[in-house]
KOLDO-165809 format. One line per 4 residues: their letters; for each residue x, y, z of N, C-alpha, C. Coordinates in nm, 2 decimals, m for minus. Example, Ala and Ser with C-alpha at 12.3 -4.5 7.8 and 13.67 -1.06 7.14 Angstrom:
<recs>
AS> 1.32 m0.57 0.78 1.23 m0.45 0.78 1.32 m0.33 0.78  1.28 m0.22 0.71 1.37 m0.11 0.71 1.29 0.00 0.79
</recs>
This chain:
<recs>
MWDY> 0.90 m0.58 0.84 0.93 m0.57 0.70 1.07 m0.52 0.67  1.14 m0.47 0.78 1.28 m0.43 0.76 1.36 m0.56 0.75  1.31 m0.67 0.79 1.38 m0.80 0.77 1.36 m0.86 0.64  1.27 m0.80 0.56 1.25 m0.85 0.42 1.37 m0.83 0.33
PRPP> 1.39 m0.91 0.24 1.52 m0.90 0.16 1.51 m0.80 0.04  1.63 m0.78 m0.01 1.64 m0.70 m0.13 1.75 m0.77 m0.21  1.72 m0.83 m0.33 1.60 m0.82 m0.40 1.49 m0.89 m0.33  1.36 m0.86 m0.37 1.24 m0.91 m0.30 1.24 m1.07 m0.30
AVRR> 1.17 m1.12 m0.20 1.14 m1.27 m0.20 0.99 m1.29 m0.23  0.97 m1.41 m0.29 0.83 m1.45 m0.31 0.79 m1.57 m0.22  0.69 m1.56 m0.15 0.64 m1.67 m0.06 0.50 m1.70 m0.08  0.48 m1.83 m0.09 0.34 m1.88 m0.10 0.26 m1.86 0.03
SDEL> 0.13 m1.83 0.02 0.05 m1.81 0.13 m0.08 m1.89 0.12  m0.13 m1.94 0.23 m0.26 m2.01 0.23 m0.36 m1.92 0.31  m0.33 m1.80 0.34 m0.42 m1.70 0.40 m0.54 m1.69 0.31  m0.66 m1.66 0.37 m0.78 m1.62 0.29 m0.76 m1.48 0.25
VEVW> m0.75 m1.46 0.12 m0.73 m1.32 0.06 m0.86 m1.29 m0.02  m0.92 m1.18 0.01 m1.04 m1.14 m0.06 m1.03 m0.99 m0.11  m1.08 m0.96 m0.23 m1.08 m0.83 m0.28 m1.22 m0.79 m0.32  m1.27 m0.68 m0.27 m1.40 m0.63 m0.29 m1.39 m0.50 m0.37
FGGQ> m1.47 m0.48 m0.47 m1.48 m0.36 m0.55 m1.62 m0.34 m0.61  m1.67 m0.22 m0.61 m1.80 m0.19 m0.66 m1.91 m0.27 m0.59  m1.89 m0.30 m0.47 m1.98 m0.37 m0.38 m1.98 m0.52 m0.41  m1.89 m0.57 m0.49 m1.88 m0.71 m0.53 m1.75 m0.77 m0.48
LVAR> m1.76 m0.90 m0.45 m1.64 m0.98 m0.42 m1.58 m1.01 m0.56  m1.47 m0.95 m0.59 m1.41 m0.97 m0.73 m1.30 m1.07 m0.74  m1.24 m1.11 m0.61 m1.14 m1.21 m0.61 m1.14 m1.28 m0.47  m1.11 m1.41 m0.47 m1.10 m1.48 m0.34 m1.01 m1.60 m0.36
TRTS> m0.91 m1.62 m0.27 m0.82 m1.73 m0.29 m0.75 m1.77 m0.15  m0.71 m1.89 m0.15 m0.62 m1.93 m0.04 m0.48 m1.98 m0.10  m0.46 m1.93 m0.22 m0.33 m1.97 m0.29 m0.26 m1.85 m0.35  m0.24 m1.75 m0.27 m0.18 m1.63 m0.32 m0.03 m1.64 m0.30
LRVL> 0.04 m1.54 m0.35 0.18 m1.52 m0.33 0.21 m1.38 m0.27  0.30 m1.38 m0.17 0.34 m1.25 m0.11 0.48 m1.22 m0.16  0.49 m1.10 m0.21 0.62 m1.04 m0.25 0.67 m0.96 m0.13  0.78 m0.99 m0.07 0.84 m0.93 0.04 0.97 m0.85 0.01
ETSH> 0.96 m0.72 0.02 1.08 m0.64 m0.01 1.11 m0.54 0.10  1.23 m0.52 0.13 1.28 m0.43 0.24 1.21 m0.29 0.22  1.16 m0.24 0.33 1.09 m0.12 0.34 0.94 m0.11 0.29  0.89 m0.22 0.25 0.76 m0.23 0.19 0.68 m0.33 0.27
PPTY> 0.55 m0.31 0.29 0.46 m0.42 0.34 0.44 m0.52 0.23  0.40 m0.64 0.25 0.38 m0.74 0.15 0.28 m0.69 0.04  0.31 m0.73 m0.08 0.22 m0.71 m0.19 0.17 m0.85 m0.22  0.04 m0.87 m0.23 m0.02 m1.00 m0.26 m0.05 m1.01 m0.41
YLPR> m0.02 m1.12 m0.46 m0.04 m1.16 m0.60 m0.13 m1.28 m0.60  m0.25 m1.26 m0.66 m0.35 m1.37 m0.66 m0.36 m1.44 m0.80  m0.39 m1.57 m0.80 m0.40 m1.63 m0.92 m0.51 m1.56 m1.01  m0.47 m1.54 m1.13 m0.56 m1.48 m1.23 m0.70 m1.55 m1.23
SCFA> m0.69 m1.68 m1.21 m0.82 m1.76 m1.22 m0.91 m1.74 m1.10  m0.87 m1.67 m1.00 m0.96 m1.65 m0.88 m1.04 m1.52 m0.90  m1.01 m1.44 m1.00 m1.09 m1.32 m1.03 m1.22 m1.35 m1.10  m1.32 m1.29 m1.07 m1.45 m1.30 m1.14 m1.44 m1.27 m1.28
DGVL> m1.51 m1.34 m1.36 m1.51 m1.31 m1.51 m1.54 m1.17 m1.54  m1.46 m1.11 m1.63 m1.48 m0.97 m1.68 m1.43 m0.87 m1.58  m1.37 m0.90 m1.47 m1.33 m0.80 m1.38 m1.20 m0.73 m1.42  m1.11 m0.81 m1.48 m0.98 m0.75 m1.53 m0.98 m0.72 m1.67
RPVA> m0.97 m0.59 m1.70 m0.97 m0.54 m1.84 m0.83 m0.49 m1.88  m0.76 m0.55 m1.97 m0.62 m0.51 m2.00 m0.63 m0.36 m2.06  m0.52 m0.29 m2.02 m0.51 m0.15 m2.07 m0.37 m0.13 m2.13  m0.35 m0.03 m2.21 m0.22 0.00 m2.27 m0.13 0.05 m2.17
GSTV> 0.00 0.04 m2.19 0.10 0.09 m2.11 0.16 m0.01 m2.01  0.29 0.01 m1.98 0.36 m0.08 m1.89 0.46 0.00 m1.80  0.51 m0.06 m1.70 0.62 m0.01 m1.63 0.72 m0.12 m1.61  0.84 m0.09 m1.56 0.95 m0.19 m1.54 0.99 m0.19 m1.40
CEWK> 0.99 m0.31 m1.34 1.05 m0.33 m1.21 1.19 m0.38 m1.22  1.28 m0.32 m1.15 1.42 m0.36 m1.17 1.44 m0.50 m1.13  1.36 m0.56 m1.06 1.37 m0.70 m1.02 1.29 m0.80 m1.10  1.16 m0.76 m1.12 1.06 m0.86 m1.18 1.04 m0.85 m1.33
GRAD> 1.08 m0.74 m1.38 1.06 m0.72 m1.53 0.95 m0.62 m1.56  0.89 m0.64 m1.68 0.79 m0.55 m1.73 0.65 m0.59 m1.68  0.58 m0.49 m1.62 0.44 m0.51 m1.56 0.34 m0.45 m1.66  0.24 m0.53 m1.69 0.13 m0.48 m1.77 0.01 m0.46 m1.68
YFDV> m0.08 m0.37 m1.71 m0.19 m0.33 m1.62 m0.33 m0.37 m1.67  m0.41 m0.37 m1.57 m0.56 m0.39 m1.59 m0.64 m0.28 m1.52  m0.75 m0.24 m1.58 m0.85 m0.17 m1.50 m0.93 m0.28 m1.43  m0.98 m0.25 m1.31 m1.07 m0.34 m1.24 m1.21 m0.29 m1.26
VAGE> m1.30 m0.38 m1.31 m1.43 m0.34 m1.35 m1.53 m0.43 m1.27  m1.63 m0.36 m1.21 m1.74 m0.43 m1.14 m1.86 m0.35 m1.17  m1.95 m0.40 m1.26 m2.07 m0.32 m1.30 m2.02 m0.19 m1.36  m2.08 m0.08 m1.31 m2.05 0.06 m1.36 m1.92 0.11 m1.30
HVAE> m1.86 0.04 m1.20 m1.74 0.09 m1.13 m1.61 0.05 m1.21  m1.52 0.14 m1.22 m1.40 0.12 m1.29 m1.29 0.18 m1.20  m1.18 0.10 m1.17 m1.06 0.14 m1.10 m0.95 0.14 m1.21  m0.91 0.25 m1.26 m0.82 0.25 m1.37 m0.68 0.21 m1.33
RAAW> m0.62 0.12 m1.40 m0.48 0.07 m1.38 m0.46 0.03 m1.23  m0.55 m0.04 m1.17 m0.55 m0.07 m1.03 m0.49 m0.21 m1.01  m0.47 m0.28 m1.12 m0.41 m0.42 m1.11 m0.30 m0.44 m1.21  m0.21 m0.52 m1.18 m0.10 m0.55 m1.27 m0.05 m0.69 m1.26
HYPR> 0.03 m0.73 m1.37 0.09 m0.86 m1.37 0.22 m0.86 m1.45  0.29 m0.96 m1.44 0.42 m0.98 m1.51 0.40 m1.09 m1.61  0.37 m1.05 m1.74 0.34 m1.16 m1.84 0.47 m1.24 m1.87  0.58 m1.18 m1.85 0.71 m1.25 m1.88 0.81 m1.21 m1.77
PVAR> 0.79 m1.26 m1.65 0.88 m1.21 m1.54 1.02 m1.26 m1.56  1.12 m1.20 m1.51 1.25 m1.24 m1.52 1.26 m1.38 m1.44  1.36 m1.46 m1.48 1.36 m1.60 m1.43 1.34 m1.62 m1.28  1.41 m1.54 m1.20 1.40 m1.55 m1.06 1.26 m1.53 m1.01
YDLL> 1.17 m1.46 m1.08 1.03 m1.44 m1.04 0.93 m1.50 m1.12  0.97 m1.61 m1.19 0.87 m1.68 m1.28 0.75 m1.74 m1.20  0.76 m1.75 m1.07 0.65 m1.80 m0.99 0.53 m1.69 m1.00  0.56 m1.57 m1.03 0.45 m1.47 m1.05 0.37 m1.48 m1.17
LGHV> 0.42 m1.56 m1.27 0.35 m1.59 m1.39 0.20 m1.64 m1.36  0.10 m1.57 m1.42 m0.04 m1.61 m1.40 m0.10 m1.56 m1.27  m0.03 m1.46 m1.21 m0.08 m1.40 m1.09 m0.10 m1.25 m1.11  m0.19 m1.19 m1.04 m0.22 m1.05 m1.05 m0.22 m0.98 m0.92
AVTP> m0.17 m0.86 m0.91 m0.17 m0.78 m0.79 m0.27 m0.67 m0.80  m0.33 m0.63 m0.69 m0.42 m0.51 m0.70 m0.37 m0.41 m0.59  m0.40 m0.29 m0.61 m0.36 m0.19 m0.51 m0.48 m0.16 m0.42  m0.47 m0.19 m0.29 m0.57 m0.17 m0.20 m0.64 m0.03 m0.20
VSMD> m0.56 0.08 m0.23 m0.62 0.21 m0.22 m0.73 0.23 m0.33  m0.73 0.15 m0.43 m0.83 0.16 m0.54 m0.95 0.07 m0.52  m0.94 m0.02 m0.42 m1.05 m0.12 m0.40 m1.14 m0.07 m0.28  m1.26 m0.13 m0.28 m1.35 m0.11 m0.16 m1.29 m0.17 m0.04
GCFV> m1.22 m0.28 m0.05 m1.15 m0.34 0.06 m1.07 m0.47 0.01  m0.96 m0.48 0.07 m0.87 m0.60 0.05 m0.86 m0.66 0.19  m0.88 m0.79 0.20 m0.88 m0.86 0.33 m0.79 m0.98 0.33  m0.72 m0.99 0.44 m0.63 m1.11 0.47 m0.68 m1.17 0.59
DGER> m0.73 m1.30 0.58 m0.78 m1.37 0.70 m0.88 m1.28 0.77  m0.97 m1.21 0.70 m1.07 m1.13 0.76 m1.03 m0.99 0.81  m0.90 m0.96 0.81 m0.85 m0.83 0.85 m0.84 m0.74 0.72  m0.90 m0.62 0.73 m0.89 m0.52 0.62 m0.75 m0.47 0.61
ARPQ> m0.69 m0.49 0.50 m0.55 m0.43 0.48 m0.56 m0.28 0.45  m0.47 m0.21 0.50 m0.46 m0.07 0.48 m0.36 m0.05 0.36  m0.39 0.05 0.27 m0.30 0.06 0.16 m0.17 0.13 0.20  m0.06 0.09 0.13 0.07 0.16 0.14 0.05 0.30 0.08
TGGF> 0.10 0.40 0.15 0.09 0.54 0.10 0.18 0.56 m0.02  0.16 0.67 m0.09 0.25 0.71 m0.19 0.18 0.71 m0.33  0.07 0.64 m0.35 0.00 0.64 m0.47 0.06 0.55 m0.58  0.18 0.50 m0.56 0.24 0.41 m0.66 0.25 0.27 m0.61
YGGW> 0.27 0.25 m0.48 0.30 0.12 m0.43 0.18 0.04 m0.40  0.19 m0.10 m0.40 0.08 m0.19 m0.39 0.08 m0.27 m0.26  0.16 m0.23 m0.16 0.16 m0.30 m0.04 0.03 m0.31 0.04  0.02 m0.42 0.11 m0.10 m0.44 0.20 m0.05 m0.44 0.34
ITDR> m0.10 m0.33 0.42 m0.05 m0.32 0.56 m0.16 m0.39 0.65  m0.11 m0.49 0.72 m0.20 m0.55 0.82 m0.13 m0.54 0.96  m0.19 m0.58 1.06 m0.14 m0.57 1.20 m0.01 m0.66 1.22  0.01 m0.75 1.12 0.13 m0.84 1.13 0.26 m0.78 1.09
VAGP> 0.25 m0.66 1.02 0.37 m0.60 0.97 0.39 m0.46 1.04  0.51 m0.42 1.07 0.54 m0.29 1.13 0.62 m0.20 1.04  0.59 m0.07 1.04 0.66 0.03 0.96 0.77 0.09 1.03  0.83 0.20 0.98 0.77 0.28 0.88 0.79 0.21 0.74
FKGG> 0.70 0.25 0.65 0.70 0.19 0.51 0.74 0.30 0.41  0.80 0.26 0.31 0.83 0.35 0.19 0.70 0.40 0.14  0.70 0.52 0.09 0.58 0.57 0.03 0.53 0.70 0.10  0.56 0.71 0.23 0.52 0.83 0.31 0.61 0.94 0.28
PGSR> 0.58 1.06 0.33 0.66 1.18 0.31 0.81 1.16 0.35  0.90 1.20 0.27 1.04 1.19 0.30 1.10 1.05 0.27  1.03 0.96 0.22 1.08 0.82 0.19 1.11 0.78 0.05  1.11 0.88 m0.04 1.12 0.86 m0.18 1.25 0.79 m0.21
FW> 1.36 0.82 m0.15 1.49 0.77 m0.19 1.55 0.66 m0.09  1.46 0.61 m0.01 1.50 0.50 0.08 1.56 0.38 0.00
</recs>
């Protein structure tokens, strides 16, 4: 991941990506996007259409990414289980990132499990980042102690 570019790159992926929450499979796709940025493990963006009905509940508030634009958030809901602000999307991404339109990212730390081709992804540390760490990527990754200003 130290070979990943800055600004980030977006790459199509045909890997099997699955997201589990509240004991349910809430999303599954082979048409995800991987955002690759220096010092970060990949963040997976899944087509909004691959999420189960009612799983994504829009919430107030947004953040701004210096590269992609304004991100709006969702709670992830499965039955009685709610992961607050655990998913986000770019409703009007800047032109360079318009491929992200219609895609949603989730943070693995808030889910029961996020899987890439059957491997459980480990969450990027730091509480803010949405990277998915698999055996295919090597750190160190931004988010750990002492990495705030990398």
